[in-house]
C-alpha positions as CSV (number, residue, x, y, z in Angstrom):
1,M,191.0,-18.2,-33.6
2,K,192.4,-15.0,-33.2
3,I,190.7,-13.0,-30.3
4,A,192.9,-10.2,-29.9
5,P,196.5,-8.8,-31.5
6,R,199.1,-11.7,-31.1
7,I,196.6,-13.9,-29.1
8,V,195.0,-16.3,-30.2
9,V,193.0,-19.2,-28.8
10,D,192.8,-23.1,-30.0
11,P,191.1,-25.8,-28.3
12,K,193.9,-28.1,-29.0
13,V,196.8,-25.6,-27.4
14,C,196.8,-25.3,-23.8
15,F,193.0,-26.8,-23.1
16,G,192.1,-23.4,-25.5
17,K,193.1,-20.7,-23.0
18,P,194.4,-17.7,-25.1
19,V,197.9,-17.9,-25.6
20,I,200.6,-15.6,-27.4
21,E,200.2,-16.2,-31.1
22,G,203.0,-19.2,-32.5
23,T,203.9,-20.2,-29.1
24,R,202.2,-22.3,-26.2
25,V,202.6,-19.2,-23.6
26,S,199.6,-18.5,-22.1
27,I,198.5,-15.0,-20.8
28,E,197.4,-16.5,-17.8
29,L,201.1,-17.7,-17.4
30,I,202.6,-14.1,-19.0
31,L,200.6,-11.9,-16.0
32,G,201.1,-14.6,-13.4
33,R,204.7,-14.1,-13.8
34,L,205.0,-10.1,-14.1
35,A,202.6,-10.3,-10.9
36,G,205.1,-12.4,-9.1
37,G,207.6,-9.9,-10.1
38,M,209.6,-10.9,-13.0
39,S,210.5,-8.1,-15.2
40,T,209.3,-7.7,-18.7
41,E,212.6,-8.3,-19.6
42,D,213.3,-11.6,-17.5
43,V,209.4,-13.0,-19.0
44,C,210.8,-12.5,-22.6
45,D,214.1,-14.0,-22.2
46,E,212.0,-17.2,-20.1
47,Y,209.6,-17.9,-22.7
48,Q,211.8,-16.6,-26.1
49,L,208.5,-13.7,-26.3
50,S,209.0,-10.4,-27.4
51,R,208.3,-7.1,-25.6
52,E,205.2,-6.3,-27.8
53,D,204.3,-10.1,-27.1
54,V,203.9,-9.3,-23.0
55,L,202.5,-6.0,-23.5
56,A,199.6,-7.5,-26.2
57,A,199.1,-10.1,-22.7
58,L,198.7,-6.8,-20.3
59,A,196.7,-5.4,-23.4
60,Y,193.9,-8.3,-23.3
61,A,193.7,-8.7,-19.2
62,A,193.0,-5.0,-19.4
63,K,190.0,-5.1,-21.8
64,A,188.9,-8.7,-20.0
65,V,188.6,-6.6,-16.5
66,A,187.0,-3.3,-18.2
67,T,184.2,-5.7,-19.4
68,E,183.9,-7.6,-16.5
69,E,180.4,-7.2,-14.5
70,I,180.4,-7.2,-11.1
71,R,177.1,-7.5,-9.1
72,A,176.7,-7.0,-5.4
73,V,174.8,-9.9,-3.4
74,G,173.6,-9.4,0.0
């Protein structure tokens, strides 16, 4: 099921985690590599992705964080 541009979920692929369409590369993996210091180009080369795929992962993450609700407890 397509959940965002270039991003799909399938319970049979990567335990249903969001991945780049047509791959088994999870959004979580892409974000982790970028956070770890890899450049966009390195991520693309390492996982055979396009720059647009990586940008789609970032856009998906930005939307997920934007809709997150945080409730203070205490």
